[in-house]
C-alpha positions in Angstrom: 108.0 108.2 107.8 105.7 105.3 108.5 103.3 107.5 110.3 103.1 109.9 107.3 102.6 106.9 104.9 99.8 105.5 107.2 98.2 108.9 107.5 98.3 109.4 103.7 96.8 106.0 103.2 93.9 106.7 105.6 93.2 110.1 104.0 93.4 108.5 100.5 90.9 105.8 101.6 88.6 108.4 103.1 88.8 110.6 100.0 87.9 107.8 97.7 85.3 106.0 99.7 84.7 107.7 103.0 85.3 104.4 104.9 85.8 104.4 108.6 85.3 108.1 109.3 82.6 109.9 111.2 81.8 113.5 110.1 80.3 116.2 112.1 79.6 119.9 111.4 77.9 122.8 113.0 74.2 122.8 112.4 73.0 124.3 109.2 72.1 127.7 110.8 75.8 128.2 111.7 77.1 127.4 108.2 78.4 130.3 106.1 76.4 130.6 102.9 76.7 132.5 99.6 75.6 136.1 100.1 76.6 136.3 103.7 79.4 138.5 105.0 82.4 136.3 105.6 83.1 136.1 109.4 86.4 137.7 110.3 89.0 135.6 112.0 92.7 135.6 113.0 94.9 132.4 112.8 98.6 131.9 112.8 100.4 131.3 109.5 103.3 129.0 108.7 105.5 132.0 109.8 103.7 131.9 113.2 102.4 135.4 112.4 98.7 136.1 113.0 96.8 136.6 109.8 93.3 138.2 109.8 90.7 138.0 107.0 90.2 141.7 107.5 93.8 142.4 106.2 92.5 141.5 102.8 89.6 143.9 102.5 89.5 145.1 98.9 90.9 141.8 97.6 89.3 138.6 96.4 90.0 135.9 99.0 90.2 132.2 98.2 89.6 130.6 101.6 90.2 126.9 101.2 89.9 124.2 103.8 91.8 121.0 103.4 92.3 117.8 105.4 96.0 117.3 106.1 99.5 118.7 105.3 101.8 116.6 103.2 99.1 114.2 101.9 98.6 113.4 98.2 95.4 115.3 97.5 96.2 118.2 99.6 99.7 118.5 98.0 98.2 118.4 94.5 95.7 121.1 95.4 98.3 123.3 97.1 100.7 123.0 94.2 98.0 124.0 91.7 97.2 127.1 93.8 101.0 127.9 94.0 101.3 127.3 90.2 98.5 129.8 89.5 99.5 132.4 92.2 100.6 135.0 89.6 97.1 134.7 88.0 95.5 135.2 91.4 97.6 138.3 92.0 96.7 139.6 88.6 93.0 139.3 89.6 93.7 141.1 92.9 93.2 137.8 94.8 94.9 136.0 97.7 94.9 132.3 98.6 94.5 131.2 102.2 94.7 127.5 103.1 93.3 126.4 106.4 93.6 123.0 108.1 93.6 121.6 111.6 97.4 121.1 111.4 99.8 123.0 113.6 102.0 126.0 112.7 105.0 123.6 112.9 103.4 121.2 110.4 102.6 124.1 108.0 106.1 125.5 108.3 107.7 122.1 107.5 105.3 121.5 104.5 105.7 125.0 103.1 109.5 124.8 103.3 109.6 121.4 101.7 107.2 122.2 98.9 108.0 125.9 98.5 104.5 127.2 99.0 104.5 131.0 99.3 100.8 131.7 100.0 99.5 131.6 103.6 98.7 128.3 105.3 96.7 128.9 108.5 96.7 126.7 111.5 93.3 125.9 113.1 94.0 123.0 115.5 91.2 124.1 117.8 88.6 124.1 115.0 87.8 127.8 115.6 87.5 128.9 112.0 86.5 125.5 110.7 83.5 125.4 113.0 82.7 129.1 112.4 82.5 128.5 108.6 80.5 125.2 109.2 83.2 123.0 107.6 82.5 119.4 108.5 85.2 117.7 110.6 86.0 114.0 110.0 87.4 111.9 112.8 89.3 108.7 112.7 90.3 107.6 116.2 91.9 110.6 117.8 92.8 112.2 114.4 90.6 115.0 113.0 90.5 116.4 109.5 88.6 119.3 108.0 86.6 118.4 104.8 87.9 119.9 101.6 85.8 123.0 100.9 86.4 126.4 99.4 84.8 129.8 99.9 85.4 132.7 97.5 85.1 136.0 99.3 84.6 139.3 97.3 86.6 142.4 97.9 83.6 143.7 99.9 83.8 140.8 102.2 80.8 138.8 100.9 80.9 135.1 100.2 80.1 134.9 96.4 80.8 131.2 95.7 81.1 128.0 97.7 82.5 124.6 96.7 81.3 122.0 99.1 82.9 119.0 97.3 86.2 119.9 95.8 88.0 117.8 93.2 91.7 118.8 93.6 92.9 118.3 90.0 91.2 121.3 88.4 90.0 123.3 91.4 92.4 126.2 91.0 91.2 126.7 87.5 87.6 126.6 88.6 88.3 129.2 91.3 90.1 131.5 88.8 87.2 131.2 86.4 84.7 132.0 89.2 86.7 135.2 90.1 86.8 136.3 86.4 83.0 135.6 86.1 82.2 137.5 89.3 84.2 140.5 88.2 82.0 140.9 85.1 
């Protein structure tokens, strides 16, 4: 419990002031940009089942990267996506969360908070690095920066949020899908 509280405090401090963390990312040429085809990947979900981006061809994909399971900002963001899941489904969209956490961590968090969308484990930074998402480090802990990519049914990145504010992010993403469908 203390470790979880300490980790939440560190991430909270980082989210508000960025104190004490070093960030690094792939160079700009490796960063996925709007207009590019989204790189395919396969990562394990909270059910320890491999999930590939290619499974969702023909659907809108909200690919969101977040720092850490069971922390305040990440929990707010995930609950908002869960709250709006029927709206996403009505727009032919799926939500995929990605962090550097393990399958076991995702499984515990999804069970505790009843998240039904896929949380993907990327502890080796494979997809985080491929998409150019900055990784923050604090000692031996690593956290992906909170960023979101909206991928069209044809597999193109149509919108990118480099600096997500969790409180209204789900509504912003829904609005972007509705706008892109026009």
